[in-house]
Structures are given as structure tokens and as C-alpha cells.
N, C-alpha and C positions, 0 to 999 in steps of 0.2 A: 532257389527259393528256400531250401533247407539251410543253406549257409547263412542267408540273411536272418532266418528265424533263430539260429544258434547265436549269431552275433548280437541279436537284440535281447536274448535271454541271458547271455553271459554277464552283462553288467548288473542285471537285476539279481542274479544269483550271488554275485560277489557282494553286493550291498546287503543282501539278506544275511549272508554268513558273517560279514563284519559287524552287522547290527547285533547279531546273536553274541558275538564275542564282547561287544561293548556292554550289552546288558549283563553278561556274566561278570563283568568287572564292576558295574555300577550298582546292580541290585544288592550285593552283599554290603556295600557301603551304606546304602539307604537303610538296610535292615539294622546295621550297627547303630545308626542315628536314632532309629525308632526304638530300639531296645534300650538305649541310654535314657529315653524319655518315658519308658514304661514302668509303672510301679512294680516292685519286686513280687508282691503277692499274686499278680496276674500271671507270672510265670508258672506258679504252682498249680493254677487252675486251668489256664488257657494255653500255656506254652508260649513259644515265640510266635509273633504274629505281625503282619504288616499293618494291620488295622486294630490296634488295641482299643479296649473300651474306654480308657481314659489315659491321660498323660500326667506325668509328674516330673518335677525338677529336683527331686530329693537326691538323686545320684550326684548331680552337679553341686548341690548344696553341701553334700558330704565331702566331695573332693575339694571344694573351695572352703572347707571349714577353717582352714588356716591360710587365708589369701596371701599373707606376707611371704610364706614359704613358697607358694606357687609362683609369685612374681619374682622372687629371688632366683628360683630354679630356672624360670624362663629366661631371665637376664643372663644367667650363667651359660645356658645352652646357646642362646643367641650370640653371646660374646665369643664363646669357644668356637662355635661353628663359623662365624664370620672371619675371625682372625686365622683359625686353622685352615679354612678353605682358601683364603687369599695367599697365605704363606705356602700351602701345599701346591697350589697351582703355579706359583712363581718358581718354586724349587723343582717341581716336576718338569715344567717347560724348560728351565735352564739346563737340567741334567739331560733331558731328551735332546736338546739342541747340541750339546757337547757330544753326545753319542752319535749324532748324525754327521759330525764333521770328520771327514776322512783323514784330514791332516793331523788330527789329535792322536798322539802316540799311545795313550792309555785307553783308547776307545774299547778295544776288545776286552781288556782286563776289567774295566768298570762294568761293561755289559754282562760279563760273567758273574760279577758280584751281585748285580741287581737281579739277575735271573736266579742266582743261588738263594736269595731271600724269598723268592716265590715258592721254592721247593721245601726249604727247611726254615722252621721258626724257632726262635730261642726259647720260647715257653714263658709261662707266667713267673716262675721263680727268678730266672735271670733278669727278666724285665723289671721285676719289683726291686731287685738288688740294685740295678742300674739307676732307676728313677729315684728310689728312696734313699739308698745308702751312698751311692757315688755322686749323683747329681744333686742330692739333698732337695728334692722337689716335693717332698711329702706335704700334703695339705696346701698345694699351690695349683693355680689354674694352668700353669705351664705343664703340669703332669697330665692334664687333659688334652693339651694341644700338641706337644712335641712327639709323642709316640706315633701319631698318624700322619705326620708331615709328608713322608715319602713312601709310596707304595709301588712295588715292582710292576704290578699289572698296569697301573696308570702311566708309569714311565714308558713301558713298551707300547701302550695305546697312543701316547703322545708322539713317540718316536716314529710310529707307523705313518702318522699324518705329516710330520715334518720332513720325512724322506721324500714325500711327493712334491715338495717345493723345488723348483728347478735350481740346480747349482749355478747356472749362468746368472740368475738374478742376484745371488749373493756375490758372485765374482764381479759383476758390474758395479755393485755397491763398493767393493774394495777399490776398484779403479777410480771411483769418484771420491775416494778419500775417507769413507766411513770406517769406523772401527767396529770391533765385534759387538760391543754393547749397543751401539747405535743401530747396527744391522738387526740385532736381536729384538730390540724394543720398537723400532720404526718399521721394519719390514716383516720379520718372521711372526711376531705376535699378532699383528692385524690380520695376516693371512690365516693364521691358525685359530681364528675365533671359534669355529665349530668344535675343534678338539679341546680348546680351553673350557668352553661351556660344558662339554661332556664330562671332562675330568672334574671340573668344579662341582657339577651336580652329584657325581659319584662320591666325591670327598665330603660334600655337605651332608648327604644321606648318612655317611659313615659317622661323622662327628655328631650329628643330631641324634642318631639312634644308639650312641655309645653310652652304656651305663656301667660297664665293667671297670673302667678306669676310676670312676667316682667311688665305686665300692672298694677298690684297692688302695687308692692314694689320698682320698679326701676324708677328713675327720670333722670338719666344720659343716654344720647344716646349711649355712648360707653360701656354701661353695659347691654343693652337689648339683649335678645336672638334673634336668627335668625328668628324664627317663628313670633315673635311680630314685628320685623322690616319689614318683608315682608307683614304683615297685614297692616302696615302703608303705605307701597308702594301701595298696592291695593286700600286703601282708597284715597290716593293721585290721582291715576289714575282715579278712579270713579269721583272724583271732577272735574278733568280736562275734562272728557267726558260729564259732565253735561252741559245743555244749558246755565245756568248762567255763568259758567266759560268760555265757548266759546264766549259768547257775551261780557263779561266783559274784557277778556284777549285777544280777537281777535285770537282765536285758530281754527277758522272754516276751514282754509286752511291747517292745519297741521294734519298729521295722528298720532293719539295717540293710541297705542295698549291697548286693554282691555282684551279680551279673550285670546289672544296669550300671554300676559304678565302673566295672571293667570296661564296658563299652564307652562310657563317658571319658575314661582315661585314654582310650584309643583315639577318640576324636580330638582330644587336647594335644596328643602327641603328633598325630598325622596332619593336623590342620595346617601348620605353617608350610610343611613340605608340599602339601597339595596346592597351596597358593603359589608357591615358587615354581613348581614343575612346568605349568603351561607356558611360562615365559622362556623356558629353555628347551621346549619340546622340539622345535625345528632344528636347533643346533645339536640336540642330543641324538636325533635320528641320523643326521648327516655325520656326526662324529663317530658313531659306532661302526660305520661302514668304511672307516679309513683303512688303507692298506689292503682293501679287498681286491680280488683278482678281476681285472677288467677284460671283457671280451671284445 
């Protein structure tokens, strides 16, 4: 009787715990949305609240004061993320497949070089010299795409999945007359869909959240990424809220959103990735377990 009671309580307990974790992830996001719609003056009197006395779109109006710049930056981030993710997934899968082939003579050497990049980083100054002086990519969108094309962690993650593919499957394709390219595109890539989706999602997050490359390499306002443009908006709002700006520009009587504008910017930045993630969730969960020890 006790065993049955424990068996019936266990699923309920698991659901309660998982629901608490889900609420811990969802509630802060809801609060961010509410704060972005709350007038700035209410923060000074009532603080942060899930139920503000009134709502205002002043923060979004302030952020979208120059809609052309927002749209240009969105287009740049979408273009860089799309091209960078596709190119990175293809290069990562190709390199990982080569490292899985036992017949390849330089497999150990290239594996060491990939692993070496995970331990040591060249740094900002050598990277800037390479991109700006040697490759002459200053103020070019390629400067936002090329640096993140191949990441050592993603290569090893992909290789761990490709190693699970039976070698007999590839050998049988050889017997049927297929070459390496056909085996890779027609057999390996379809089987490796979970790993491709996982790596693609990780790379997309990296490209989408990257603002440092725009700061270093981009000089034109119409080529900066969305994240760097929004950082400039935050800096501009911080300046307008300073005592020097209010006394100099006579802004004391105007309400300039600060906290609400930051939350509005968080929504604008996180929105596209929040829409994309559910479509890759099942592949992402399966892809992260590749290479795990099987009992």
C-alpha cells in the first residue's frame, strides 16, 4: 500500500517542482514586459510592480524615435545571423566529419589545433590587426560574419554526434559508388539533424547577441548590429538623465524613460530568438546529449 502511495505521489511532486522552475523562468520575463510599459515616475513612488496603476508606451516611442535606424540594425542583425549561422553549420559539420574519418592522415593534428583554440585566444588586438589591416574588412559586414564561423566547442559537439554514425553505413555507400561529398550530403547530414539544429541554435545566439564586432570594425551607422545600436540608445538616455544634461538642455520638466527603456530594449533584442527557440527545442535537447555514456 505504501509503495502504491509513493508511486502516485512521485509524479505529482515532479510536476510541482518542474512547474516552480517554469515559473521562475517565466515570471521575470513577464515583469520585464510590464516594466517596459510602466511610466518612469511610478518607479519612484511605487517601485517595480506586476500591477502598475497605469501603462505607457513612452519607452517604446523613445527607442523607436529613429525607426529607420532600428530597421537598418534589425536588417543587419538578421542578415549577419542568417548567413553566419548557415556558413558556420556547414563548416562545422564538414570539419567534424573529416575529424571522424579514421583514414584521414591529419586527423590528430587538426583535432589538436581545434582543441588549442578552445584553451588559448588570440585576443582583441591581434584579431583587430587581422580583420582590419590584413584582410581589409573594416566597415564591412564580413567583419561581423567571419570571426565566428568556426568555434572549437561546436566542432567537438558535432564530432561527438557524427562518431555515433555506424561506419558500416558509410562503407556500404562506398561500395555502391558514392563519393565523399555525396555521402556527406545525402547520408551524414540527414542523420545529424539534431546536432545541426543544436549547433545552429548556439551559433545563431552568438551572432545575434554580438555587439563587440560592430564596436570594433563598423564605422557606418547603417551597418551596425541591433545590439550595438541599442547600447548606443541606452548611453544616450543615460546622458539625458544626468544632471549636467538636464541643467544644460533644460530637460528638468520632461520625463525621459530610463529603466522602462532598458526593459523595452531587452524585449526588442530577445524577441526574435524567443520565437525561433521553440522550433528547435526538441532537436536542441537531443543534440546536447550526443556522445553521452550509455548504460
